[in-house]
Structure formats: structure tokens, C-alpha cells
ROSE-4610 file (N, C-alpha, C; in Angstrom, 1 decimal, always signed):
// ROSE-4610
residu = [M/M/M/L/L/L/K/K/K/I/I/I/G/G/G/L/L/L/L/L/L/L/L/L/L/L/L/I/I/I/V/V/V/P/P/P/P/P/P/L/L/L/M/M/M/L/L/L/M/M/M/G/G/G/L/L/L/Y/Y/Y/F/F/F/W/W/W/E/E/E/L/L/L/S/S/S/D/D/D/V/V/V/R/R/R/E/E/E/C/C/C/T/T/T/L/L/L/M/M/M/Q/Q/Q/G/G/G/G/G/G/Y/Y/Y/W/W/W/D/D/D/Y/Y/Y/L/L/L/D/D/D/G/G/G/V/V/V/C/C/C/R/R/R/D/D/D/T/T/T/S/S/S/Q/Q/Q/P/P/P/F/F/F/V/V/V/P/P/P/W/W/W/V/V/V/E/E/E/R/R/R/E/E/E/P/P/P/L/L/L/L/L/L/V/V/V/N/N/N/G/G/G/G/G/G/M/M/M/L/L/L/L/L/L/S/S/S/V/V/V/V/V/V/G/G/G/L/L/L/V/V/V/I/I/I/C/C/C/M/M/M/A/A/A/G/G/G/L/L/L/Y/Y/Y/V/V/V/K/K/K/R/R/R/R/R/R]
num = [1/1/1/2/2/2/3/3/3/4/4/4/5/5/5/6/6/6/7/7/7/8/8/8/9/9/9/10/10/10/11/11/11/12/12/12/13/13/13/14/14/14/15/15/15/16/16/16/17/17/17/18/18/18/19/19/19/20/20/20/21/21/21/22/22/22/23/23/23/24/24/24/25/25/25/26/26/26/27/27/27/28/28/28/29/29/29/30/30/30/31/31/31/32/32/32/33/33/33/34/34/34/35/35/35/36/36/36/37/37/37/38/38/38/39/39/39/40/40/40/41/41/41/42/42/42/43/43/43/44/44/44/45/45/45/46/46/46/47/47/47/48/48/48/49/49/49/50/50/50/51/51/51/52/52/52/53/53/53/54/54/54/55/55/55/56/56/56/57/57/57/58/58/58/59/59/59/60/60/60/61/61/61/62/62/62/63/63/63/64/64/64/65/65/65/66/66/66/67/67/67/68/68/68/69/69/69/70/70/70/71/71/71/72/72/72/73/73/73/74/74/74/75/75/75/76/76/76/77/77/77/78/78/78/79/79/79/80/80/80/81/81/81/82/82/82/83/83/83/84/84/84/85/85/85/86/86/86]
x = [+63.0/+63.0/+62.1/+60.9/+60.0/+60.5/+61.2/+61.7/+62.7/+63.6/+64.7/+64.0/+63.0/+62.3/+61.6/+61.0/+60.3/+61.3/+62.5/+63.5/+64.0/+64.3/+64.7/+63.6/+62.4/+61.3/+61.0/+61.2/+60.8/+62.0/+63.2/+64.3/+64.9/+65.1/+65.7/+64.8/+63.5/+62.7/+62.7/+62.7/+62.8/+64.1/+65.2/+66.5/+66.5/+66.0/+66.0/+65.1/+64.0/+63.1/+63.8/+64.5/+65.3/+66.4/+67.1/+68.2/+67.6/+66.4/+65.8/+65.3/+64.7/+64.2/+65.3/+66.5/+67.6/+68.1/+68.2/+68.7/+67.6/+66.3/+65.3/+65.3/+65.7/+65.8/+66.9/+68.0/+69.1/+68.7/+68.0/+67.5/+66.6/+65.6/+64.7/+65.4/+66.4/+67.1/+67.8/+68.4/+69.1/+68.2/+67.1/+66.2/+65.3/+64.8/+64.0/+64.7/+65.7/+66.4/+67.5/+68.3/+69.4/+69.1/+68.0/+67.6/+68.5/+69.1/+70.1/+69.5/+70.3/+70.0/+70.8/+70.2/+70.8/+71.5/+72.8/+73.6/+73.5/+72.7/+72.5/+73.7/+74.6/+75.8/+76.8/+77.0/+78.0/+77.4/+76.1/+75.5/+75.7/+75.8/+76.1/+75.1/+74.9/+74.1/+74.9/+74.3/+75.0/+74.2/+74.8/+74.1/+73.4/+73.9/+73.4/+72.5/+71.6/+70.6/+71.4/+70.9/+71.5/+70.5/+70.9/+70.0/+69.6/+68.4/+67.9/+68.5/+69.1/+69.6/+68.9/+68.1/+67.4/+68.3/+67.8/+68.5/+69.0/+68.2/+68.5/+69.7/+69.9/+71.1/+72.3/+72.1/+73.3/+73.8/+72.8/+73.1/+72.4/+72.7/+71.9/+72.1/+73.3/+73.5/+72.7/+72.7/+71.9/+70.4/+69.9/+68.4/+68.1/+68.8/+68.4/+68.8/+69.9/+70.2/+69.2/+68.7/+67.7/+66.4/+66.0/+64.8/+64.9/+66.1/+66.4/+66.4/+66.9/+66.9/+65.4/+64.6/+63.2/+62.5/+62.8/+62.2/+62.6/+63.9/+64.4/+63.7/+63.5/+62.8/+61.3/+60.7/+59.4/+59.3/+60.3/+60.4/+60.7/+61.5/+61.8/+60.6/+59.8/+58.6/+57.6/+57.4/+56.5/+56.9/+58.2/+58.7/+58.5/+58.7/+58.5/+57.1/+56.1/+54.7/+54.3/+54.9/+54.5/+55.0/+56.2/+56.8/+56.1/+55.8/+55.1/+56.2/+55.7/+56.6/+56.7/+57.9/+58.2/+57.8]
y = [+106.7/+108.0/+108.0/+107.4/+107.3/+106.5/+105.4/+104.6/+105.3/+106.0/+106.8/+107.9/+108.5/+109.6/+109.0/+107.8/+107.2/+106.8/+106.3/+106.0/+107.2/+108.3/+109.5/+110.1/+109.9/+110.4/+109.7/+108.4/+107.6/+107.2/+106.9/+106.4/+107.4/+108.6/+109.6/+109.8/+110.0/+110.1/+108.9/+107.7/+106.5/+106.3/+106.7/+106.6/+107.6/+108.8/+109.8/+109.3/+108.7/+108.2/+107.0/+106.2/+105.1/+105.6/+106.6/+107.2/+107.8/+108.5/+109.2/+108.2/+107.1/+106.1/+105.3/+105.2/+104.5/+105.4/+106.7/+107.6/+107.6/+107.6/+107.6/+106.4/+105.3/+104.1/+104.2/+104.9/+105.1/+106.1/+107.2/+108.1/+107.5/+106.7/+106.0/+105.1/+104.4/+103.4/+104.2/+105.3/+106.1/+106.7/+107.2/+107.9/+106.9/+105.8/+104.9/+103.8/+103.2/+102.1/+102.5/+103.5/+103.9/+105.0/+105.7/+106.9/+108.1/+108.2/+109.3/+110.4/+111.2/+112.3/+112.1/+112.2/+112.0/+113.3/+113.2/+114.3/+114.2/+115.1/+115.0/+115.4/+116.2/+116.6/+115.5/+114.8/+113.7/+112.3/+112.2/+110.9/+109.9/+110.4/+109.5/+109.8/+108.9/+109.0/+109.7/+110.7/+111.4/+111.4/+111.7/+111.8/+113.1/+114.2/+115.5/+115.9/+116.8/+117.3/+117.9/+117.6/+118.1/+118.9/+119.9/+120.7/+119.8/+120.1/+119.4/+120.2/+119.5/+120.1/+119.4/+120.1/+119.4/+118.8/+117.8/+117.0/+117.9/+118.8/+119.7/+120.6/+120.9/+121.7/+120.8/+119.6/+118.7/+118.1/+117.8/+117.2/+118.0/+119.2/+120.0/+119.5/+119.0/+118.5/+117.2/+116.4/+115.1/+115.4/+116.2/+116.5/+117.3/+118.4/+119.2/+118.5/+117.8/+117.0/+115.9/+115.2/+114.2/+114.8/+115.9/+116.6/+117.1/+117.6/+118.1/+117.0/+115.8/+114.6/+114.2/+114.3/+113.9/+114.9/+116.2/+117.1/+116.9/+116.6/+116.3/+115.0/+114.0/+112.8/+113.2/+114.1/+114.5/+115.2/+116.0/+116.7/+115.7/+114.7/+113.7/+112.8/+112.5/+111.8/+112.5/+113.8/+114.6/+114.7/+114.9/+114.9/+113.6/+112.5/+111.2/+110.9/+111.4/+111.3/+112.2/+113.3/+114.3/+113.9/+113.4/+113.0/+111.8/+111.8/+110.6/+109.5/+108.2/+107.1/+106.9/+106.3/+106.1/+104.7]
z = [+10.0/+10.6/+11.8/+11.7/+12.7/+13.9/+13.6/+14.7/+15.5/+14.9/+15.6/+16.4/+15.8/+16.6/+17.8/+17.7/+18.9/+19.9/+19.5/+20.5/+21.2/+20.5/+21.1/+22.0/+21.6/+22.4/+23.7/+23.7/+24.8/+25.7/+25.2/+26.0/+27.0/+26.6/+27.6/+28.9/+28.7/+30.0/+30.8/+30.2/+30.9/+31.7/+31.0/+31.7/+32.9/+32.7/+33.8/+34.9/+34.7/+35.7/+36.4/+35.7/+36.3/+37.2/+36.8/+37.7/+38.9/+38.7/+39.8/+40.8/+40.4/+41.4/+42.0/+41.3/+41.9/+43.1/+42.9/+43.9/+45.0/+44.7/+45.7/+46.6/+46.1/+46.9/+47.9/+47.5/+48.4/+49.5/+49.1/+50.1/+51.1/+50.6/+51.5/+52.4/+51.9/+52.8/+53.9/+53.5/+54.5/+55.6/+55.2/+56.1/+56.9/+56.3/+57.0/+57.7/+57.0/+57.6/+58.6/+58.2/+59.0/+59.9/+59.7/+60.5/+60.3/+59.2/+58.9/+58.0/+57.5/+56.6/+55.3/+54.2/+52.9/+52.5/+52.2/+51.6/+50.1/+49.5/+48.1/+47.2/+47.8/+47.0/+46.9/+48.1/+48.1/+47.8/+48.0/+47.8/+48.8/+50.1/+51.2/+52.4/+53.3/+54.4/+55.6/+56.2/+57.2/+58.5/+59.7/+60.9/+61.2/+60.5/+60.7/+59.6/+59.8/+58.8/+57.6/+56.4/+55.2/+54.4/+53.6/+52.8/+51.6/+51.1/+49.9/+48.7/+47.7/+46.5/+45.4/+44.6/+43.5/+42.5/+41.8/+40.8/+39.7/+39.3/+38.1/+38.5/+39.7/+40.1/+40.2/+40.6/+40.7/+39.4/+38.5/+37.2/+36.1/+35.8/+34.8/+33.4/+33.1/+31.7/+31.4/+32.4/+32.3/+32.1/+33.0/+32.9/+31.7/+31.4/+30.2/+28.9/+28.9/+27.7/+27.4/+28.5/+28.3/+27.7/+28.3/+27.8/+26.4/+26.1/+24.7/+23.7/+24.0/+23.2/+22.9/+24.0/+23.8/+22.9/+23.0/+22.1/+20.6/+20.5/+19.1/+18.6/+19.4/+19.0/+18.6/+19.3/+18.9/+17.6/+17.3/+16.0/+14.9/+15.1/+14.1/+13.9/+14.9/+14.8/+13.9/+14.2/+13.5/+12.0/+11.8/+10.4/+9.7/+10.4/+9.9/+9.5/+10.3/+10.0/+8.9/+8.8/+7.8/+6.4/+6.3/+5.0/+4.5/+3.2/+2.6/+2.4/+2.6/+2.4/+0.9/+0.5/-0.9/-1.3]
């Protein structure tokens, strides 16, 4: 029970950070290397200025679901630590 809880506690935030940094590398390549503007909604580099759209607005299920899984993992970890081993 403790192992499952730790997996649910640690893996979702790591996956979210990995996806965030993957997109950040695309944004930096667009702005620094190509001199363009990143279109957050379409995920492409444009020549004209684009508005910033937060990740939580673009992928609310992914962000909120990942955080919810992490909280569930915390609860399972706490339950696993609270219950005596047989």
C-alpha cells in the first residue's frame, strides 16, 4: 500500500514537470533561435505577437488530474503508515 501511494505521490508531478519543460524548450527555441512568438493554443511558432495562455487553461484535466492523483497518493501513504503491518 505504501509503494502504490509513493508512486502516486511522486510520478504525476514528475510527469507534469517533464511535459512543462518539453514545452518550454519549444518556446525557447522559437523565441531565441527563430526570433518568433510562440502560439500557446496551437503549439507553433508565429511571426506576430501571441497572447500568453497558461497551461492550466489549455490542459485543465491533465494538471488537475495529476495533482488529484498526487493527493490520493499522499492519503494512501498516510494510511499505509498508519495501519500496522501484519
